[in-house]
C-alpha positions in Angstrom: 5.2 14.4 -32.1 7.1 17.5 -33.3 8.0 20.3 -30.8 9.0 23.8 -31.5 10.9 24.0 -28.2 13.4 21.6 -26.7 12.4 22.9 -23.3 8.8 22.0 -24.0 9.8 18.6 -25.4 11.9 17.8 -22.3 9.0 18.8 -20.0 6.5 16.6 -21.9 8.9 13.7 -21.9 9.4 13.9 -18.1 5.6 14.3 -17.5 4.9 11.2 -19.7 7.0 9.0 -17.4 4.3 9.1 -14.8 1.9 6.1 -14.7 -1.1 6.4 -17.0 0.2 9.6 -18.7 0.7 9.3 -22.4 2.5 11.9 -24.6 -0.7 13.7 -25.5 -1.9 14.0 -21.9 1.5 15.1 -20.9 1.5 17.8 -23.5 -1.9 19.0 -22.3 -0.7 19.2 -18.7 2.5 20.9 -19.6 0.7 23.5 -21.7 -1.8 24.0 -18.8 1.1 24.7 -16.4 2.6 27.1 -19.0 -0.6 29.2 -18.9 -0.5 29.4 -15.0 1.3 32.1 -13.1 4.9 31.2 -12.4 4.2 31.3 -8.7 1.7 28.4 -9.1 4.2 26.3 -11.0 6.8 27.1 -8.4 4.5 25.9 -5.6 3.9 22.6 -7.4 7.6 22.1 -8.0 8.5 22.9 -4.4 5.8 20.6 -3.0 7.2 17.7 -5.1 10.8 18.5 -4.0 9.8 18.7 -0.4 7.9 15.4 -0.6 10.8 13.6 -2.3 13.4 15.0 0.1 11.6 15.0 3.5 9.0 12.2 3.4 9.7 9.3 5.8 8.5 5.7 6.2 7.1 4.8 9.6 9.7 2.8 11.6 6.9 0.5 12.9 4.6 -0.2 10.0 6.5 1.2 6.9 3.6 3.5 6.0 4.4 6.9 4.5 4.8 9.6 7.2 6.1 13.0 8.0 7.6 11.7 11.3 9.4 8.6 12.5 6.2 6.9 13.7 3.1 7.6 11.7 -0.1 9.0 13.0 -1.9 5.6 12.9 0.8 3.8 14.9 1.1 6.6 17.4 -2.7 6.8 18.0 -3.4 5.3 21.4 -7.1 5.0 20.5 -6.2 2.3 17.9 -6.2 -1.4 18.7 -2.4 -2.2 18.7 -3.0 -5.9 19.2 -4.7 -6.1 15.8 -2.5 -5.9 12.6 -3.8 -5.7 9.1 -1.1 -6.8 6.5 -1.3 -4.9 3.2 0.8 -4.8 0.0 1.4 -1.0 -0.2 0.4 2.4 1.0 -2.5 2.8 -1.3 -4.2 -0.2 0.4 -3.8 1.6 3.8 -5.6 4.6 2.3 -8.4 2.4 0.8 -9.1 0.6 4.1 -8.9 3.8 6.1 -11.5 5.3 3.8 -14.0 2.5 4.8 -13.9 3.7 8.5 -14.4 0.0 9.5 -10.9 -0.8 10.8 -9.5 0.5 14.1 -6.3 -1.6 14.4 -2.9 -0.8 12.9 -1.2 -1.8 9.7 2.0 -3.4 8.3 2.9 -2.4 4.8 4.9 -5.2 3.0 6.0 -3.0 0.1 4.9 -5.7 -2.5 4.2 -9.4 -2.9 6.4 -12.4 -3.3 6.8 -12.9 -7.1 9.6 -15.2 -8.2 8.9 -14.4 -11.9 9.7 -10.7 -11.1 12.6 -11.6 -8.9 10.9 -10.5 -5.7 11.5 -12.8 -2.7 10.6 -12.5 1.0 13.9 -10.7 1.8 13.0 -7.8 -0.5 9.7 -7.2 1.4 9.0 -6.0 5.0 8.3 -9.5 6.2 11.2 -9.9 8.7 10.0 -6.9 10.7 6.4 -8.2 10.7 7.5 -11.6 12.0 9.7 -10.0 14.6 6.8 -7.8 15.7 4.6 -10.8 16.1 7.1 -12.9 18.0 8.1 -10.1 20.4 4.9 -8.0 20.7 1.5 -8.5 22.3 -0.4 -9.2 19.1 -3.8 -10.8 19.2 -4.8 -11.1 15.6 -3.2 -10.7 12.1 -5.4 -9.9 9.2 -4.2 -10.8 5.7 -5.5 -8.1 3.3 -3.5 -8.7 0.2 -5.1 -8.9 -3.2 -6.7 -12.2 -4.3 -4.0 -13.1 -6.8 -1.5 -16.1 -6.9 1.2 -13.7 -5.6 -1.0 -12.4 -2.8 -1.9 -15.9 -1.7 1.7 -17.1 -1.9 2.8 -14.2 0.3 0.0 -14.8 2.8 0.9 -18.5 3.1 4.6 -17.7 3.5 4.0 -15.3 6.4 1.5 -17.8 7.9 4.2 -20.5 7.9 6.6 -18.1 9.6 4.2 -17.4 12.5 2.0 -20.5 12.8 3.7 -21.5 16.1 2.8 -18.1 17.6 -0.3 -17.9 19.8 -2.3 -15.5 17.6 -5.4 -15.6 15.4 -4.8 -15.3 11.7 -7.6 -14.3 9.4 -8.1 -13.0 5.9 -10.6 -10.6 4.4 -13.8 -12.1 3.1 -13.9 -12.8 -0.6 -16.2 -10.0 -1.4 -13.1 -8.9 -3.3 -13.2 -10.7 -6.6 -10.4 -13.2 -7.2 -7.6 -11.4 -9.2 -8.7 -7.9 -8.1 -6.3 -5.4 -6.6 -7.5 -4.1 -3.1 -7.2 -0.4 -4.0 -9.8 -0.6 -6.7 -12.5 -2.2 -4.6 -15.4 0.1 -3.6 -15.5 1.2 0.0 -18.6 -0.7 1.0 -17.3 -4.0 -0.4 -13.9 -3.5 1.2 -15.4 -2.5 4.5 -17.6 -5.6 4.6 -14.7 -7.8 3.7 -12.7 -6.4 6.7 -15.7 -6.9 9.1 -16.6 -10.4 7.8 -13.0 -11.7 7.7 -12.5 -15.5 8.0 -9.9 -17.7 9.7 -6.9 -17.8 7.4 -6.6 -21.6 7.6 -10.0 -21.9 5.9 -8.8 -19.9 3.0 -6.3 -22.5 1.8 -7.8 -25.7 3.2 -10.9 -25.2 0.9 -8.9 -24.5 -2.3 
C-alpha cells in the first residue's frame, strides 16, 4: 500500500495494530478522522489518553474501574457471598447484560495455559483463594469458557479451595464446548448462570 504522506502512513500503521483492524480498514478510519473537525479528533485522542492514564483496576475483584473499588463491589444490594469467577473484563460485561446475576465477580485476567507460558502465579488466583479463606463466601461459580484451558483453571482453583466450606458450581453447558463466554447470546448465558450445576459433577462425568 503506497502513501503520499508519511504522517498518513504512520497513522494507518498505528490504527492497524488494533485487533481485527487490517490496513484497508485502518486507512478508511484514518481518512474518516481526517474529514472530521479537529475538535472531534481531539476529543477522541483525549478520551483515549485519559483512559490509559487514569483507569484503575478494582482492588477487590480486578474489574476495570474509575475508583479503587468498582461499582459492583461497592454496591450493598449485591450478594457479596456469591462470587462468579471469569476470565476477563468482557465476561463481566456479558454476564451483567443478562440481568440474571446479582452477586459479585472475580476477574482472573486469563486462563492457565502452559503452552503460552501462563501459570497460576500470573493470574489473579492468589487473591481469590485468600478472599475465600478469609471472607464470608457462600458459593463460587466458575464461569470460564468451555475449553481445555478453562477447565484446567477451574480445576486448579477447585483444588486450592476444596477444604473450604463453600459451594462450588459451574455454569450449565448451554455454552458450547470450546466457545468463549463473551460471544454467547444473552439468553443462553443468562440461563447458564441460573441453571448452574455443582462443579464436582462437571469433571466426574467427563
